[in-house]
N, CA, C and O atoms as a printed pandas DataFrame, in Angstrom:
     atom_number atom_name residue_name chain_id  residue_number  x_coord  y_coord  z_coord
0              1         N          MET        A               1    0.839   -1.180    0.000
1              2        CA          MET        A               1    0.000    0.000    0.000
2              3         C          MET        A               1    0.884    1.243    0.000
3              4         O          MET        A               1    1.910    1.303    0.678
4              5         N          SER        A               2    0.463    2.209   -0.764
5              6        CA          SER        A               2    1.206    3.454   -0.884
6              7         C          SER        A               2    0.253    4.611   -0.587
7              8         O          SER        A               2   -0.930    4.534   -0.918
8              9         N          ASN        A               3    0.744    5.662    0.022
9             10        CA          ASN        A               3   -0.069    6.831    0.344
10            11         C          ASN        A               3    0.567    8.074   -0.260
11            12         O          ASN        A               3    1.787    8.168   -0.391
12            13         N          ARG        A               4   -0.287    9.024   -0.626
13            14        CA          ARG        A               4    0.221   10.253   -1.227
14            15         C          ARG        A               4   -0.743   11.402   -0.944
15            16         O          ARG        A               4   -1.959   11.215   -0.897
16            17         N          ILE        A               5   -0.183   12.580   -0.760
17            18        CA          ILE        A               5   -0.955   13.813   -0.626
18            19         C          ILE        A               5   -0.556   14.722   -1.776
19            20         O          ILE        A               5    0.631   14.941   -2.019
20            21         N          ILE        A               6   -1.542   15.247   -2.480
21            22        CA          ILE        A               6   -1.311   16.166   -3.601
22            23         C          ILE        A               6   -2.135   17.426   -3.325
23            24         O          ILE        A               6   -3.283   17.337   -2.890
24            25         N          TYR        A               7   -1.560   18.572   -3.574
25            26        CA          TYR        A               7   -2.311   19.829   -3.448
26            27         C          TYR        A               7   -2.761   20.258   -4.833
27            28         O          TYR        A               7   -1.965   20.320   -5.770
28            29         N          LEU        A               8   -4.044   20.552   -4.947
29            30        CA          LEU        A               8   -4.613   21.009   -6.212
30            31         C          LEU        A               8   -4.284   22.481   -6.395
31            32         O          LEU        A               8   -4.475   23.293   -5.491
32            33         N          ARG        A               9   -3.786   22.810   -7.580
33            34        CA          ARG        A               9   -3.398   24.201   -7.864
34            35         C          ARG        A               9   -4.011   24.661   -9.182
35            36         O          ARG        A               9   -4.115   23.902  -10.146
36            37         N          GLU        A              10   -4.410   25.924   -9.189
37            38        CA          GLU        A              10   -4.924   26.539  -10.407
38            39         C          GLU        A              10   -3.767   26.879  -11.339
39            40         O          GLU        A              10   -2.601   26.676  -11.003
40            41         N          GLU        A              11   -4.104   27.391  -12.496
41            42        CA          GLU        A              11   -3.102   27.781  -13.498
42            43         C          GLU        A              11   -2.081   28.770  -12.939
43            44         O          GLU        A              11   -0.904   28.717  -13.297
44            45         N          ASN        A              12   -2.528   29.671  -12.063
45            46        CA          ASN        A              12   -1.635   30.678  -11.477
46            47         C          ASN        A              12   -0.874   30.132  -10.261
47            48         O          ASN        A              12   -0.228   30.896   -9.544
48            49         N          ASN        A              13   -0.946   28.830  -10.030
49            50        CA          ASN        A              13   -0.258   28.104   -8.956
50            51         C          ASN        A              13   -0.888   28.347   -7.578
51            52         O          ASN        A              13   -0.299   27.982   -6.561
52            53         N          LYS        A              14   -2.063   28.952   -7.534
53            54        CA          LYS        A              14   -2.770   29.166   -6.274
54            55         C          LYS        A              14   -3.368   27.832   -5.816
55            56         O          LYS        A              14   -4.039   27.154   -6.594
56            57         N          THR        A              15   -3.126   27.454   -4.557
57            58        CA          THR        A              15   -3.625   26.198   -4.016
58            59         C          THR        A              15   -5.119   26.311   -3.735
59            60         O          THR        A              15   -5.568   27.248   -3.075
60            61         N          VAL        A              16   -5.885   25.341   -4.246
61            62        CA          VAL        A              16   -7.337   25.365   -4.072
62            63         C          VAL        A              16   -7.879   24.141   -3.338
63            64         O          VAL        A              16   -9.064   24.093   -3.010
64            65         N          GLY        A              17   -7.024   23.154   -3.078
65            66        CA          GLY        A              17   -7.522   21.968   -2.398
66            67         C          GLY        A              17   -6.444   20.935   -2.190
67            68         O          GLY        A              17   -5.266   21.166   -2.461
68            69         N          CYS        A              18   -6.879   19.781   -1.698
69            70        CA          CYS        A              18   -5.959   18.702   -1.359
70            71         C          CYS        A              18   -6.586   17.365   -1.753
71            72         O          CYS        A              18   -7.797   17.176   -1.637
72            73         N          VAL        A              19   -5.756   16.455   -2.211
73            74        CA          VAL        A              19   -6.195   15.098   -2.543
74            75         C          VAL        A              19   -5.356   14.121   -1.735
75            76         O          VAL        A              19   -4.126   14.166   -1.768
76            77         N          ALA        A              20   -6.031   13.238   -1.009
77            78        CA          ALA        A              20   -5.359   12.157   -0.292
78            79         C          ALA        A              20   -5.572   10.877   -1.097
79            80         O          ALA        A              20   -6.689   10.577   -1.519
80            81         N          ILE        A              21   -4.492   10.128   -1.306
81            82        CA          ILE        A              21   -4.533    8.943   -2.161
82            83         C          ILE        A              21   -3.894    7.769   -1.435
83            84         O          ILE        A              21   -2.870    7.919   -0.769
84            85         N          SER        A              22   -4.507    6.605   -1.571
85            86        CA          SER        A              22   -3.865    5.366   -1.122
86            87         C          SER        A              22   -4.109    4.299   -2.186
87            88         O          SER        A              22   -5.117    4.331   -2.892
88            89         N          THR        A              23   -3.191    3.373   -2.288
89            90        CA          THR        A              23   -3.313    2.305   -3.276
90            91         C          THR        A              23   -3.247    0.958   -2.571
91            92         O          THR        A              23   -2.690    0.832   -1.481
92            93         N          SER        A              24   -3.828   -0.041   -3.219
93            94        CA          SER        A              24   -3.764   -1.407   -2.694
94            95         C          SER        A              24   -3.998   -2.387   -3.831
95            96         O          SER        A              24   -4.486   -2.021   -4.900
96            97         N          GLU        A              25   -3.646   -3.622   -3.583
97            98        CA          GLU        A              25   -3.924   -4.693   -4.542
98            99         C          GLU        A              25   -4.836   -5.703   -3.889
99           100         O          GLU        A              25   -4.620   -6.101   -2.744
100          101         N          ASP        A              26   -5.849   -6.115   -4.614
101          102        CA          ASP        A              26   -6.831   -7.063   -4.123
102          103         C          ASP        A              26   -6.854   -8.248   -5.073
103          104         O          ASP        A              26   -6.760   -8.068   -6.287
104          105         N          THR        A              27   -6.974   -9.431   -4.550
105          106        CA          THR        A              27   -6.982  -10.612   -5.418
106          107         C          THR        A              27   -8.210  -10.636   -6.321
107          108         O          THR        A              27   -8.163  -11.211   -7.408
108          109         N          HIS        A              28   -9.303  -10.023   -5.889
109          110        CA          HIS        A              28  -10.528  -10.027   -6.690
110          111         C          HIS        A              28  -10.582   -8.873   -7.689
111          112         O          HIS        A              28  -10.890   -9.083   -8.862
112          113         N          TYR        A              29  -10.282   -7.644   -7.226
113          114        CA          TYR        A              29  -10.405   -6.464   -8.080
114          115         C          TYR        A              29   -9.103   -6.040   -8.750
115          116         O          TYR        A              29   -9.133   -5.244   -9.689
116          117         N          GLY        A              30   -7.986   -6.539   -8.303
117          118        CA          GLY        A              30   -6.703   -6.111   -8.848
118          119         C          GLY        A              30   -6.226   -4.844   -8.158
119          120         O          GLY        A              30   -6.433   -4.668   -6.958
120          121         N          LYS        A              31   -5.593   -3.972   -8.909
121          122        CA          LYS        A              31   -5.048   -2.738   -8.344
122          123         C          LYS        A              31   -6.158   -1.712   -8.133
123          124         O          LYS        A              31   -6.958   -1.440   -9.029
124          125         N          THR        A              32   -6.185   -1.155   -6.936
125          126        CA          THR        A              32   -7.217   -0.196   -6.567
126          127         C          THR        A              32   -6.568    1.096   -6.080
127          128         O          THR        A              32   -5.607    1.074   -5.311
128          129         N          ILE        A              33   -7.109    2.210   -6.539
129          130        CA          ILE        A              33   -6.693    3.518   -6.068
130          131         C          ILE        A              33   -7.862    4.100   -5.292
131          132         O          ILE        A              33   -8.961    4.237   -5.828
132          133         N          ASN        A              34   -7.631    4.438   -4.041
133          134        CA          ASN        A              34   -8.633    5.114   -3.219
134          135         C          ASN        A              34   -8.206    6.573   -3.090
135          136         O          ASN        A              34   -7.026    6.865   -2.894
136          137         N          TYR        A              35   -9.168    7.485   -3.201
137          138        CA          TYR        A              35   -8.817    8.896   -3.066
138          139         C          TYR        A              35   -9.985    9.675   -2.492
139          140         O          TYR        A              35  -11.130    9.226   -2.519
140          141         N          GLN        A              36   -9.676   10.830   -1.982
141          142        CA          GLN        A              36  -10.698   11.739   -1.493
142          143         C          GLN        A              36  -10.153   13.156   -1.595
143          144         O          GLN        A              36   -8.940   13.368   -1.596
144          145         N          VAL        A              37  -11.053   14.115   -1.681
145          146        CA          VAL        A              37  -10.692   15.499   -1.982
146          147         C          VAL        A              37  -11.255   16.445   -0.920
147          148         O          VAL        A              37  -12.361   16.246   -0.415
148          149         N          SER        A              38  -10.485   17.461   -0.595
149          150        CA          SER        A              38  -11.020   18.598    0.156
150          151         C          SER        A              38  -10.718   19.838   -0.677
151          152         O          SER        A              38   -9.616   19.988   -1.204
152          153         N          VAL        A              39  -11.698   20.720   -0.791
153          154        CA          VAL        A              39  -11.546   21.912   -1.629
154          155         C          VAL        A              39  -11.758   23.151   -0.764
155          156         O          VAL        A              39  -12.685   23.222    0.043
156          157         N          HIS        A              40  -10.890   24.101   -0.955
157          158        CA          HIS        A              40  -10.871   25.352   -0.209
158          159         C          HIS        A              40  -12.018   26.258   -0.633
159          160         O          HIS        A              40  -12.291   26.415   -1.823
160          161         N          ASN        A              41  -12.678   26.848    0.341
161          162        CA          ASN        A              41  -13.684   27.867    0.062
162          163         C          ASN        A              41  -12.929   29.176   -0.194
163          164         O          ASN        A              41  -12.156   29.605    0.662
164          165         N          PRO        A              42  -13.130   29.812   -1.337
165          166        CA          PRO        A              42  -12.348   31.008   -1.668
166          167         C          PRO        A              42  -12.546   32.165   -0.681
167          168         O          PRO        A              42  -11.733   33.090   -0.652
168          169         N          ARG        A              43  -13.598   32.129    0.119
169          170        CA          ARG        A              43  -13.807   33.189    1.114
170          171         C          ARG        A              43  -12.932   33.010    2.354
171          172         O          ARG        A              43  -12.809   33.930    3.163
172          173         N          ASP        A              44  -12.323   31.831    2.506
173          174        CA          ASP        A              44  -11.479   31.543    3.667
174          175         C          ASP        A              44  -10.009   31.543    3.273
175          176         O          ASP        A              44   -9.676   31.416    2.094
176          177         N          LEU        A              45   -9.133   31.686    4.255
177          178        CA          LEU        A              45   -7.698   31.523    4.017
178          179         C          LEU        A              45   -7.404   30.035    3.871
179          180         O          LEU        A              45   -7.941   29.222    4.623
180          181         N          PHE        A              46   -6.558   29.671    2.910
181          182        CA          PHE        A              46   -6.223   28.267    2.720
182          183         C          PHE        A              46   -5.259   27.830    3.812
183          184         O          PHE        A              46   -4.273   28.510    4.094
184          185         N          ASN        A              47   -5.554   26.695    4.419
185          186        CA          ASN        A              47   -4.732   26.131    5.472
186          187         C          ASN        A              47   -4.359   24.710    5.045
187          188         O          ASN        A              47   -5.205   23.815    5.046
188          189         N          LYS        A              48   -3.079   24.504    4.678
189          190        CA          LYS        A              48   -2.640   23.196    4.173
190          191         C          LYS        A              48   -2.906   22.069    5.162
191          192         O          LYS        A              48   -3.382   21.000    4.777
192          193         N          ALA        A              49   -2.604   22.303    6.422
193          194        CA          ALA        A              49   -2.784   21.250    7.429
194          195         C          ALA        A              49   -4.256   20.855    7.545
195          196         O          ALA        A              49   -4.574   19.669    7.628
196          197         N          MET        A              50   -5.142   21.825    7.552
197          198        CA          MET        A              50   -6.581   21.552    7.647
198          199         C          MET        A              50   -7.063   20.820    6.392
199          200         O          MET        A              50   -7.809   19.847    6.492
200          201         N          ALA        A              51   -6.643   21.279    5.223
201          202        CA          ALA        A              51   -7.047   20.632    3.970
202          203         C          ALA        A              51   -6.567   19.179    3.935
203          204         O          ALA        A              51   -7.308   18.286    3.524
204          205         N          ARG        A              52   -5.339   18.950    4.364
205          206        CA          ARG        A              52   -4.771   17.602    4.390
206          207         C          ARG        A              52   -5.562   16.701    5.340
207          208         O          ARG        A              52   -5.903   15.573    4.983
208          209         N          GLN        A              53   -5.852   17.189    6.539
209          210        CA          GLN        A              53   -6.592   16.391    7.516
210          211         C          GLN        A              53   -8.017   16.084    7.045
211          212         O          GLN        A              53   -8.518   14.981    7.263
212          213         N          LEU        A              54   -8.665   17.052    6.405
213          214        CA          LEU        A              54  -10.003   16.813    5.858
214          215         C          LEU        A              54   -9.967   15.736    4.778
215          216         O          LEU        A              54  -10.806   14.835    4.763
216          217         N          ALA        A              55   -8.997   15.833    3.880
217          218        CA          ALA        A              55   -8.892   14.852    2.800
218          219         C          ALA        A              55   -8.585   13.455    3.352
219          220         O          ALA        A              55   -9.167   12.468    2.902
220          221         N          ILE        A              56   -7.676   13.372    4.319
221          222        CA          ILE        A              56   -7.329   12.069    4.910
222          223         C          ILE        A              56   -8.532   11.485    5.652
223          224         O          ILE        A              56   -8.818   10.294    5.528
224          225         N          GLY        A              57   -9.231   12.310    6.415
225          226        CA          GLY        A              57  -10.420   11.838    7.125
226          227         C          GLY        A              57  -11.482   11.312    6.171
227          228         O          GLY        A              57  -12.089   10.269    6.416
228          229         N          ARG        A              58  -11.699   12.032    5.096
229          230        CA          ARG        A              58  -12.671   11.593    4.095
230          231         C          ARG        A              58  -12.206   10.309    3.410
231          232         O          ARG        A              58  -13.015    9.434    3.104
232          233         N          LEU        A              59  -10.901   10.201    3.174
233          234        CA          LEU        A              59  -10.348    8.995    2.556
234          235         C          LEU        A              59  -10.621    7.779    3.434
235          236         O          LEU        A              59  -10.959    6.710    2.927
236          237         N          ILE        A              60  -10.478    7.937    4.735
237          238        CA          ILE        A              60  -10.724    6.835    5.672
238          239         C          ILE        A              60  -12.218    6.503    5.735
239          240         O          ILE        A              60  -12.595    5.331    5.723
240          241         N          ASP        A              61  -13.062    7.529    5.801
241          242        CA          ASP        A              61  -14.503    7.320    5.978
242          243         C          ASP        A              61  -15.247    6.913    4.710
243          244         O          ASP        A              61  -16.099    6.025    4.749
244          245         N          SER        A              62  -14.934    7.549    3.599
245          246        CA          SER        A              62  -15.714    7.287    2.378
246          247         C          SER        A              62  -14.874    7.529    1.122
247          248         O          SER        A              62  -15.076    8.525    0.428
248          249         N          PRO        A              63  -13.947    6.639    0.829
249          250        CA          PRO        A              63  -13.072    6.849   -0.328
250          251         C          PRO        A              63  -13.794    6.650   -1.660
251          252         O          PRO        A              63  -14.725    5.854   -1.778
252          253         N          PHE        A              64  -13.331    7.400   -2.650
253          254        CA          PHE        A              64  -13.701    7.120   -4.027
254          255         C          PHE        A              64  -12.710    6.087   -4.521
255          256         O          PHE        A              64  -11.556    6.081   -4.093
256          257         N          LYS        A              65  -13.144    5.215   -5.416
257          258        CA          LYS        A              65  -12.278    4.136   -5.896
258          259         C          LYS        A              65  -12.108    4.196   -7.408
259          260         O          LYS        A              65  -13.043    4.493   -8.152
260          261         N          VAL        A              66  -10.884    3.903   -7.835
261          262        CA          VAL        A              66  -10.570    3.784   -9.247
262          263         C          VAL        A              66   -9.823    2.470   -9.406
263          264         O          VAL        A              66   -8.854    2.211   -8.692
264          265         N          TYR        A              67  -10.267    1.651  -10.332
265          266        CA          TYR        A              67   -9.568    0.401  -10.625
266          267         C          TYR        A              67   -8.751    0.633  -11.896
267          268         O          TYR        A              67   -9.304    0.834  -12.978
268          269         N          ALA        A              68   -7.435    0.602  -11.747
269          270        CA          ALA        A              68   -6.561    0.929  -12.873
270          271         C          ALA        A              68   -5.265    0.140  -12.775
271          272         O          ALA        A              68   -4.810   -0.200  -11.684
272          273         N          ASP        A              69   -4.689   -0.140  -13.915
273          274        CA          ASP        A              69   -3.424   -0.865  -13.963
274          275         C          ASP        A              69   -2.283    0.152  -13.978
275          276         O          ASP        A              69   -1.809    0.551  -15.041
276          277         N          TYR        A              70   -1.857    0.557  -12.809
277          278        CA          TYR        A              70   -0.792    1.536  -12.680
278          279         C          TYR        A              70    0.540    0.838  -12.440
279          280         O          TYR        A              70    0.585   -0.286  -11.941
280          281         N          THR        A              71    1.625    1.519  -12.803
281          282        CA          THR        A              71    2.957    0.949  -12.568
282          283         C          THR        A              71    3.777    1.783  -11.584
283          284         O          THR        A              71    4.734    1.282  -10.993
284          285         N          ASN        A              72    3.406    3.052  -11.405
285          286        CA          ASN        A              72    4.143    3.902  -10.463
286          287         C          ASN        A              72    3.219    4.973   -9.900
287          288         O          ASN        A              72    2.069    5.098  -10.322
288          289         N          ILE        A              73    3.722    5.732   -8.959
289          290        CA          ILE        A              73    2.902    6.734   -8.275
290          291         C          ILE        A              73    2.461    7.854   -9.219
291          292         O          ILE        A              73    1.434    8.490   -8.984
292          293         N          HIS        A              74    3.219    8.097  -10.270
293          294        CA          HIS        A              74    2.822    9.119  -11.247
294          295         C          HIS        A              74    1.593    8.657  -12.025
295          296         O          HIS        A              74    0.709    9.459  -12.326
296          297         N          ASP        A              75    1.537    7.365  -12.350
297          298        CA          ASP        A              75    0.336    6.812  -12.989
298          299         C          ASP        A              75   -0.869    6.945  -12.058
299          300         O          ASP        A              75   -1.962    7.313  -12.488
300          301         N          VAL        A              76   -0.654    6.641  -10.788
301          302        CA          VAL        A              76   -1.724    6.736   -9.799
302          303         C          VAL        A              76   -2.278    8.158   -9.767
303          304         O          VAL        A              76   -3.491    8.358   -9.815
304          305         N          THR        A              77   -1.397    9.132   -9.686
305          306        CA          THR        A              77   -1.822   10.533   -9.642
306          307         C          THR        A              77   -2.584   10.903  -10.910
307          308         O          THR        A              77   -3.599   11.597  -10.850
308          309         N          TYR        A              78   -2.096   10.440  -12.048
309          310        CA          TYR        A              78   -2.770   10.731  -13.313
310          311         C          TYR        A              78   -4.202   10.179  -13.316
311          312         O          TYR        A              78   -5.136   10.886  -13.695
312          313         N          PHE        A              79   -4.377    8.921  -12.894
313          314        CA          PHE        A              79   -5.713    8.319  -12.893
314          315         C          PHE        A              79   -6.658    9.075  -11.952
315          316         O          PHE        A              79   -7.835    9.249  -12.267
316          317         N          VAL        A              80   -6.156    9.520  -10.813
317          318        CA          VAL        A              80   -6.989   10.280   -9.881
318          319         C          VAL        A              80   -7.360   11.628  -10.486
319          320         O          VAL        A              80   -8.525   12.023  -10.448
320          321         N          MET        A              81   -6.389   12.333  -11.041
321          322        CA          MET        A              81   -6.670   13.646  -11.641
322          323         C          MET        A              81   -7.641   13.506  -12.814
323          324         O          MET        A              81   -8.498   14.365  -13.020
324          325         N          LYS        A              82   -7.506   12.449  -13.562
325          326        CA          LYS        A              82   -8.416   12.204  -14.684
326          327         C          LYS        A              82   -9.847   12.002  -14.174
327          328         O          LYS        A              82  -10.798   12.501  -14.776
328          329         N          GLU        A              83   -9.997   11.276  -13.075
329          330        CA          GLU        A              83  -11.318   11.066  -12.472
330          331         C          GLU        A              83  -11.914   12.384  -11.981
331          332         O          GLU        A              83  -13.088   12.668  -12.221
332          333         N          ILE        A              84  -11.112   13.175  -11.304
333          334        CA          ILE        A              84  -11.596   14.461  -10.799
334          335         C          ILE        A              84  -11.971   15.375  -11.961
335          336         O          ILE        A              84  -13.016   16.026  -11.934
336          337         N          ALA        A              85  -11.119   15.423  -12.979
337          338        CA          ALA        A              85  -11.370   16.290  -14.142
338          339         C          ALA        A              85  -12.639   15.886  -14.883
339          340         O          ALA        A              85  -13.360   16.749  -15.385
340          341         N          SER        A              86  -12.922   14.591  -14.957
341          342        CA          SER        A              86  -14.115   14.139  -15.681
342          343         C          SER        A              86  -15.389   14.440  -14.890
343          344         O          SER        A              86  -16.445   14.667  -15.480
344          345         N          ASN        A              87  -15.294   14.442  -13.554
345          346        CA          ASN        A              87  -16.420   14.767  -12.676
346          347         C          ASN        A              87  -17.691   14.032  -13.083
347          348         O          ASN        A              87  -18.768   14.626  -13.137
348          349         N          LYS        A              88  -17.563   12.755  -13.366
349          350        CA          LYS        A              88  -18.687   11.945  -13.856
350          351         C          LYS        A              88  -19.906   11.999  -12.948
351          352         O          LYS        A              88  -21.036   12.052  -13.434
352          353         N          ASN        A              89  -19.697   11.987  -11.656
353          354        CA          ASN        A              89  -20.810   11.925  -10.711
354          355         C          ASN        A              89  -21.184   13.289  -10.132
355          356         O          ASN        A              89  -21.939   13.367   -9.162
356          357         N          LYS        A              90  -20.662   14.355  -10.720
357          358        CA          LYS        A              90  -20.955   15.724  -10.282
358          359         C          LYS        A              90  -20.648   15.907   -8.794
359          360         O          LYS        A              90  -21.448   16.472   -8.047
360          361         N          LEU        A              91  -19.479   15.422   -8.379
361          362        CA          LEU        A              91  -19.109   15.442   -6.966
362          363         C          LEU        A              91  -18.186   16.584   -6.573
363          364         O          LEU        A              91  -18.096   16.927   -5.394
364          365         N          PHE        A              92  -17.506   17.170   -7.535
365          366        CA          PHE        A              92  -16.447   18.110   -7.193
366          367         C          PHE        A              92  -16.778   19.529   -7.640
367          368         O          PHE        A              92  -17.384   19.728   -8.693
368          369         N          PRO        A              93  -16.378   20.514   -6.838
369          370        CA          PRO        A              93  -16.554   21.913   -7.245
370          371         C          PRO        A              93  -15.700   22.224   -8.477
371          372         O          PRO        A              93  -14.719   21.538   -8.761
372          373         N          SER        A              94  -16.091   23.257   -9.187
373          374        CA          SER        A              94  -15.381   23.613  -10.417
374          375         C          SER        A              94  -13.912   23.918  -10.158
375          376         O          SER        A              94  -13.077   23.649  -11.022
376          377         N          ARG        A              95  -13.565   24.475   -8.987
377          378        CA          ARG        A              95  -12.160   24.767   -8.677
378          379         C          ARG        A              95  -11.316   23.488   -8.713
379          380         O          ARG        A              95  -10.188   23.502   -9.204
380          381         N          ALA        A              96  -11.862   22.387   -8.194
381          382        CA          ALA        A              96  -11.130   21.110   -8.199
382          383         C          ALA        A              96  -10.994   20.574   -9.615
383          384         O          ALA        A              96   -9.938   20.061   -9.986
384          385         N          ILE        A              97  -12.034   20.686  -10.395
385          386        CA          ILE        A              97  -12.012   20.191  -11.778
386          387         C          ILE        A              97  -10.993   20.967  -12.605
387          388         O          ILE        A              97  -10.205   20.377  -13.344
388          389         N          ILE        A              98  -11.013   22.278  -12.479
389          390        CA          ILE        A              98  -10.068   23.125  -13.211
390          391         C          ILE        A              98   -8.632   22.792  -12.794
391          392         O          ILE        A              98   -7.750   22.686  -13.646
392          393         N          ALA        A              99   -8.396   22.629  -11.496
393          394        CA          ALA        A              99   -7.048   22.309  -11.013
394          395         C          ALA        A              99   -6.581   20.944  -11.505
395          396         O          ALA        A              99   -5.410   20.784  -11.851
396          397         N          ALA        A             100   -7.473   19.962  -11.543
397          398        CA          ALA        A             100   -7.110   18.632  -12.044
398          399         C          ALA        A             100   -6.766   18.700  -13.532
399          400         O          ALA        A             100   -5.798   18.083  -13.977
400          401         N          LYS        A             101   -7.551   19.442  -14.290
401          402        CA          LYS        A             101   -7.259   19.615  -15.720
402          403         C          LYS        A             101   -5.926   20.319  -15.919
403          404         O          LYS        A             101   -5.170   19.989  -16.833
404          405         N          CYS        A             102   -5.646   21.276  -15.071
405          406        CA          CYS        A             102   -4.369   21.995  -15.122
406          407         C          CYS        A             102   -3.217   21.030  -14.850
407          408         O          CYS        A             102   -2.198   21.071  -15.540
408          409         N          TRP        A             103   -3.373   20.160  -13.845
409          410        CA          TRP        A             103   -2.331   19.173  -13.525
410          411         C          TRP        A             103   -2.080   18.257  -14.729
411          412         O          TRP        A             103   -0.933   17.992  -15.089
412          413         N          ILE        A             104   -3.153   17.784  -15.339
413          414        CA          ILE        A             104   -3.027   16.895  -16.506
414          415         C          ILE        A             104   -2.307   17.605  -17.641
415          416         O          ILE        A             104   -1.432   17.027  -18.285
416          417         N          LYS        A             105   -2.676   18.861  -17.885
417          418        CA          LYS        A             105   -2.035   19.644  -18.955
418          419         C          LYS        A             105   -0.554   19.813  -18.667
419          420         O          LYS        A             105    0.272   19.625  -19.560
420          421         N          LYS        A             106   -0.200   20.166  -17.429
421          422        CA          LYS        A             106    1.197   20.370  -17.076
422          423         C          LYS        A             106    1.999   19.073  -17.084
423          424         O          LYS        A             106    3.211   19.089  -17.294
424          425         N          SER        A             107    1.322   17.950  -16.855
425          426        CA          SER        A             107    2.015   16.654  -16.823
426          427         C          SER        A             107    2.418   16.212  -18.241
427          428         O          SER        A             107    3.303   15.373  -18.408
428          429         N          GLY        A             108    1.756   16.786  -19.256
429          430        CA          GLY        A             108    2.062   16.417  -20.630
430          431         C          GLY        A             108    1.360   15.154  -21.095
431          432         O          GLY        A             108    1.638   14.660  -22.187
432          433         N          ARG        A             109    0.450   14.623  -20.280
433          434        CA          ARG        A             109   -0.269   13.409  -20.657
434          435         C          ARG        A             109   -1.559   13.762  -21.377
435          436         O          ARG        A             109   -2.188   14.784  -21.099
436          437         N          LEU        A             110   -1.934   12.910  -22.292
437          438        CA          LEU        A             110   -3.213   13.074  -22.993
438          439         C          LEU        A             110   -4.315   12.488  -22.134
439          440         O          LEU        A             110   -4.056   11.591  -21.331
440          441         N          THR        A             111   -5.530   12.968  -22.281
441          442        CA          THR        A             111   -6.659   12.493  -21.471
442          443         C          THR        A             111   -7.453   11.410  -22.176
443          444         O          THR        A             111   -8.682   11.399  -22.094
444          445         N          THR        A             112   -6.791   10.512  -22.857
445          446        CA          THR        A             112   -7.505    9.448  -23.568
446          447         C          THR        A             112   -7.867    8.328  -22.635
447          448         O          THR        A             112   -8.473    7.344  -23.058
């Protein structure tokens, strides 16, 4: 199992949220990525420690899951950002979606 914390940033590098990620392998489902997001309210001052703790708490209580064949932590991050950017279930605020798309663009990966 691997754990990772990523801070979501807008194009201007302003931090807008935090993503907590953990990975595991299951004999039935294969490789699983669990993640959860906390997003900063623009009316408040951003607090990294608070954002991190919120994301970790949510990850423990109610993780989102992605089943993907990853080979390294960069692949894991890409799959999570792709999920956030797609916002299939209408779960994330636009700030998180924009930041995830920005991460994908800066990573140089295509969103196929």
